C-alpha positions as CSV (number, residue, x, y, z in Angstrom):
1,M,-226.6,-66.7,82.5
2,E,-225.3,-65.8,86.0
3,N,-224.4,-62.3,86.9
4,N,-221.2,-61.1,88.5
5,I,-222.7,-57.8,89.5
6,E,-226.4,-57.1,90.3
7,L,-227.6,-53.5,91.1
8,Q,-231.1,-52.9,92.3
9,N,-232.4,-49.4,92.9
10,V,-229.0,-48.0,93.9
11,S,-229.5,-44.3,94.9
12,K,-227.4,-41.6,96.4
13,K,-228.4,-38.0,97.1
14,Y,-226.0,-35.1,97.3
15,K,-226.7,-31.4,97.7
16,D,-226.6,-30.7,93.9
17,F,-226.9,-34.2,92.4
18,E,-228.9,-37.4,92.9
19,L,-228.3,-40.9,91.6
20,K,-231.8,-42.4,91.1
21,N,-232.7,-46.1,91.2
22,I,-229.8,-47.5,89.2
23,T,-230.6,-51.1,88.2
24,F,-228.6,-53.2,85.8
25,N,-226.6,-56.5,85.8
26,V,-223.1,-57.4,84.6
27,P,-223.4,-61.0,83.3
28,Q,-220.6,-63.6,83.4
29,G,-218.5,-63.6,80.2
30,C,-219.5,-60.1,79.3
31,V,-218.1,-56.6,79.0
32,V,-220.6,-53.9,80.1
33,G,-219.9,-50.3,79.0
34,L,-221.1,-47.5,81.2
35,I,-221.4,-44.2,79.3
36,G,-222.6,-40.7,80.0
37,E,-221.4,-37.1,80.3
38,N,-219.0,-36.0,83.0
39,G,-221.1,-35.7,86.2
40,A,-223.9,-38.0,84.9
41,G,-223.3,-40.5,87.7
42,K,-220.9,-43.1,86.3
43,T,-218.2,-42.7,89.0
44,T,-220.8,-42.5,91.8
45,T,-222.3,-45.8,90.5
46,I,-218.9,-47.5,90.5
47,K,-218.0,-46.2,93.9
48,S,-221.4,-47.4,95.2
49,I,-220.6,-50.9,93.9
50,L,-217.2,-50.8,95.7
51,N,-218.7,-49.4,98.9
52,I,-216.4,-46.3,98.6
53,T,-219.7,-44.3,98.5
54,R,-222.4,-45.5,100.8
55,S,-225.6,-45.6,98.9
56,E,-229.1,-47.0,99.2
57,G,-230.3,-50.0,97.3
58,T,-228.9,-53.4,96.8
59,V,-225.5,-54.4,95.3
60,K,-224.6,-58.1,94.9
61,I,-221.3,-59.3,93.6
62,F,-220.9,-63.0,92.7
63,G,-224.3,-63.4,94.2
64,K,-223.2,-62.0,97.6
65,D,-224.2,-58.9,99.4
66,S,-221.4,-56.4,98.7
67,K,-221.5,-54.8,102.2
68,K,-221.6,-58.0,104.3
69,N,-219.0,-59.8,102.3
70,E,-216.8,-56.8,101.3
71,N,-213.4,-58.3,102.2
72,E,-214.0,-61.7,100.6
73,I,-215.4,-60.1,97.4
74,K,-212.5,-57.6,97.0
75,E,-210.0,-60.5,96.9
76,E,-211.5,-61.4,93.5
77,I,-211.9,-58.0,92.0
78,G,-209.5,-55.9,90.0
79,V,-210.1,-52.1,90.1
80,V,-208.8,-49.1,88.2
81,L,-210.3,-45.8,89.2
82,D,-209.6,-42.4,87.7
83,D,-208.3,-41.2,91.0
84,S,-206.8,-44.5,92.3
85,Y,-203.4,-44.1,93.8
86,L,-200.1,-45.7,93.5
87,S,-197.3,-44.2,95.5
88,D,-194.9,-42.1,93.5
89,Y,-192.0,-43.4,95.6
90,L,-192.4,-47.1,94.6
91,T,-191.0,-48.9,91.7
92,P,-193.0,-51.6,89.8
93,K,-190.6,-54.1,91.3
94,Q,-191.5,-52.9,94.8
95,I,-195.2,-53.0,93.9
96,N,-194.8,-56.6,92.9
97,S,-193.3,-57.4,96.3
98,I,-196.2,-55.7,98.1
99,M,-198.9,-57.3,96.0
100,K,-197.6,-60.8,96.6
101,D,-198.5,-60.3,100.2
102,V,-201.8,-58.7,99.5
103,Y,-203.4,-61.2,97.1
104,K,-203.2,-65.0,97.5
105,T,-203.5,-65.4,93.7
106,W,-200.9,-62.8,92.7
107,D,-199.2,-64.0,89.4
108,E,-195.7,-62.6,89.4
109,N,-194.9,-64.0,86.0
110,K,-198.0,-62.4,84.5
111,Y,-197.2,-59.1,86.1
112,L,-193.6,-59.0,84.9
113,S,-194.7,-60.1,81.4
114,L,-197.2,-57.3,81.1
115,L,-194.7,-54.8,82.4
116,K,-192.4,-55.8,79.5
117,Q,-195.2,-55.8,77.0
118,F,-196.1,-52.2,78.0
119,N,-192.4,-51.1,78.1
120,L,-192.7,-50.2,81.8
121,P,-189.3,-50.0,83.5
122,I,-189.3,-52.3,86.6
123,N,-186.8,-50.3,88.7
124,K,-187.9,-46.7,87.9
125,L,-189.9,-44.7,90.5
126,T,-193.5,-44.2,89.4
127,K,-193.1,-40.4,90.0
128,E,-191.0,-40.4,86.9
129,F,-193.7,-42.1,84.8
130,S,-195.9,-40.2,82.3
131,S,-199.6,-40.1,83.0
132,G,-200.1,-42.8,80.3
133,M,-197.4,-45.0,81.9
134,K,-199.1,-44.7,85.3
135,M,-202.4,-45.8,83.9
136,K,-200.8,-48.8,82.2
137,L,-199.2,-49.7,85.5
138,K,-202.6,-49.5,87.3
139,I,-204.1,-51.8,84.7
140,V,-201.3,-54.3,84.9
141,T,-201.5,-54.3,88.7
142,A,-205.3,-54.7,88.6
143,I,-205.3,-57.9,86.4
144,S,-202.2,-59.7,87.8
145,H,-204.0,-61.4,90.6
146,K,-206.3,-63.1,88.1
147,P,-209.6,-61.5,89.4
148,K,-213.0,-62.8,88.4
149,L,-214.2,-59.2,87.8
150,L,-212.6,-56.0,86.5
151,I,-214.2,-52.6,87.4
152,L,-212.6,-49.9,85.4
153,D,-213.2,-46.1,85.5
154,E,-211.7,-44.3,82.4
155,P,-208.9,-46.8,82.1
156,T,-207.8,-45.7,78.6
157,S,-208.1,-41.9,79.2
158,G,-205.1,-40.0,78.0
159,L,-203.6,-42.9,76.1
160,D,-202.8,-42.8,72.4
161,P,-204.8,-45.1,70.0
162,V,-202.0,-47.7,69.7
163,V,-201.7,-48.2,73.5
164,R,-205.5,-48.1,73.9
165,N,-205.8,-50.9,71.3
166,E,-203.2,-52.9,73.2
167,I,-205.1,-52.5,76.4
168,L,-208.4,-53.6,74.8
169,D,-206.6,-56.7,73.6
170,I,-205.6,-57.4,77.2
171,F,-209.3,-57.1,78.2
172,R,-210.4,-59.4,75.4
173,K,-207.9,-62.0,76.4
174,Y,-208.9,-61.7,80.1
175,I,-212.5,-62.5,79.2
176,E,-211.6,-65.3,76.7
177,E,-209.4,-67.1,79.3
178,D,-212.3,-67.7,81.6
179,E,-216.0,-67.4,80.5
180,T,-217.1,-66.7,84.1
181,R,-215.2,-63.4,84.2
182,S,-216.7,-60.0,83.5
183,I,-215.7,-56.4,83.0
184,L,-217.6,-53.2,84.0
185,L,-215.9,-50.4,81.9
186,S,-216.8,-46.7,82.4
187,T,-215.4,-44.5,79.6
188,H,-216.0,-41.4,77.6
189,I,-214.1,-42.9,74.7
190,T,-217.1,-44.7,73.3
191,T,-215.3,-46.0,70.2
192,D,-213.5,-48.4,72.5
193,L,-216.8,-49.9,73.6
194,E,-217.9,-50.6,70.0
195,H,-215.0,-53.0,69.7
196,I,-215.3,-54.8,73.1
197,S,-218.6,-54.3,74.9
198,D,-221.6,-56.7,75.0
199,Y,-224.0,-54.2,76.6
200,I,-224.2,-50.4,77.0
201,V,-225.7,-48.7,80.0
202,F,-226.2,-45.0,79.4
203,I,-226.6,-42.8,82.5
204,E,-227.8,-39.2,82.2
205,K,-228.4,-36.9,85.2
206,G,-228.3,-39.8,87.6
207,K,-230.8,-42.0,85.7
208,I,-230.4,-44.8,83.3
209,V,-231.6,-43.8,79.8
210,F,-231.1,-47.2,78.3
211,N,-229.5,-50.6,78.9
212,L,-229.1,-52.5,75.7
213,P,-226.9,-55.1,73.9
214,T,-224.3,-53.2,71.9
215,N,-225.1,-55.0,68.6
216,E,-228.8,-54.2,69.0
217,L,-227.9,-50.5,69.7
218,L,-225.7,-50.2,66.6
219,E,-227.9,-52.3,64.3
220,N,-231.4,-50.9,65.1
221,Y,-230.7,-47.3,65.7
222,G,-230.3,-44.9,62.7
223,I,-230.0,-41.3,61.8
224,I,-232.2,-39.8,59.2
225,K,-231.2,-36.6,57.3
226,C,-234.2,-34.9,55.7
227,S,-235.9,-31.7,54.9
228,K,-238.3,-29.9,57.3
229,E,-241.2,-31.1,55.1
230,D,-240.2,-34.7,55.4
231,F,-239.4,-34.4,59.1
232,L,-243.0,-33.1,59.8
233,K,-244.4,-36.3,58.3
234,I,-242.7,-38.5,60.9
235,N,-244.8,-39.4,63.9
236,E,-243.2,-38.3,67.2
237,K,-243.5,-41.9,68.5
238,D,-241.2,-43.1,65.7
239,Y,-238.1,-41.1,66.6
240,I,-236.2,-40.4,69.8
241,K,-234.6,-36.9,69.3
242,Y,-233.9,-34.5,66.5
243,K,-231.4,-31.8,65.7
244,K,-232.4,-28.8,63.5
245,G,-229.6,-27.7,61.2
246,K,-229.4,-24.8,58.8
247,Y,-230.4,-26.8,55.7
248,Q,-231.8,-30.1,57.1
249,Y,-233.0,-32.0,60.1
250,E,-231.2,-34.9,61.6
251,V,-233.4,-37.4,63.4
252,L,-232.5,-40.3,65.6
253,T,-234.7,-43.4,65.5
254,G,-234.5,-46.6,67.5
255,D,-236.1,-48.7,64.8
256,K,-234.9,-48.3,61.3
257,N,-237.3,-50.9,59.9
258,I,-240.4,-48.9,61.1
259,I,-239.0,-45.8,59.4
260,R,-238.4,-47.6,56.2
261,S,-241.8,-49.3,56.1
262,K,-244.0,-46.4,57.2
263,Y,-242.3,-43.4,55.5
264,N,-240.5,-44.9,52.5
265,I,-237.2,-43.5,53.8
266,T,-234.3,-45.7,52.6
267,T,-231.3,-43.5,53.3
268,I,-230.6,-44.0,57.0
269,D,-227.1,-43.6,58.4
270,K,-225.6,-46.0,61.0
271,P,-224.7,-44.1,64.1
272,S,-221.8,-44.6,66.5
273,I,-222.4,-44.9,70.2
274,E,-221.2,-41.4,70.6
275,D,-223.7,-40.1,68.0
276,I,-226.5,-41.8,69.9
277,M,-225.4,-40.4,73.2
278,L,-225.1,-36.9,71.8
279,F,-228.6,-37.0,70.4
280,Y,-230.0,-38.0,73.8
281,V,-228.1,-35.3,75.5
282,K,-228.3,-32.4,73.0
283,G,-231.2,-33.3,70.8
284,E,-234.8,-32.0,70.9
285,K,-238.1,-33.9,71.2
């Protein structure tokens, strides 16, 4: 399987934060979810990929060096950043006219169809849009030149569940239309990733904690709820983190089968991606 993005030892040092040796791939035909707390390094990673932030290490997009081939590569990328900007004094109709001159592959029919689907008025100034409408317009604009790769930073933030689901459907169709396409999706709404992602990359304090297939993460990980007596029987090597409650312990394991076979524990809850992330961040070892 070929990769549309390859990161190797990407690092960036600031006064009070350091991104350390970030290495992962975004394969063709896949959605990769990037998760972590605010300030963990997700946005710095994305901006390093896009050369907005100049970082050390190697970034390849479509097999090409991202710095040496920046202009060529950006022709085939759709980007939505949390702080990306569309002028408040343009209408969607005017944006369409501009984008036709920017991208050779701009699909006006697709753009107009998506505007209609999301109930975005074509002749209204974007300064009159709500924050949710502005985000939908960014997404519509990002995918209307039929890019091979989407890079999205918090694209569903601030949107209600119905609209988020509509947007996820757009992302699914985007991948299904061409198996060589990919999406890198950074979000704090981890429930979205359970429905759409193929891989999860978890960044904490500038380092990758894990990079795993989503189905493996959700099927193999488990949460044990037990007494202190039963908790003390579990070897430290067989769990990841634990939380001590008033009446019981909650324990995160990365291999439910080992726990069942070694300790005769049969009641193991299936965690969400958010549960797993919170254990890593807030749990004890």
